[in-house]
Structures are given as C-alpha cells and as structure tokens.
C-alpha positions, 0 to 999 in steps of 0.5 A: 853240725860237726860240733854237735857230733863231737860234743855228743861223742865226747860226752858218751865216754863220761857215762858209766851206766850202760843202759843210760849210754844206750838211751843217750846214743839213741837220743844223740842220733835223733838230734843228729838226724833232725839237725841234718834235715832241719838245721838249727831248728832241728837241733833246738826243737829236740833239745827244748822238747826233751827239757820240757818232757823232763820238767813235767 
C-alpha cells in the first residue's frame, strides 16, 4: 500500500491541468480506501473498472 501511495503522489506532480489534478486526487483516494479495506482485490477492482469505463 505504501508503494501505491508513493506512486500516486509522485504522479500528481506531473499533471498540469488543475481540474484533472482534482479528479485524479479523488480517484487516488478511492483506490487507497479500497486497498485499505479489501487489500489486493480492493486495488485491482477500481483499476480494472476504471479501465473498463474508459474503454466504453
């Protein structure tokens, strides 16, 4: 979980658009909360569901 938080924090510094930063911060918090409650499944499910939603 520490790795997930570290990567998402570093990735937040690379974004330029402020509204996109806000959206990614919300998405990051959802993934961190799900990972804290459900472990690896909580990390993979939001990631796969977001990729599926983007693909539609």
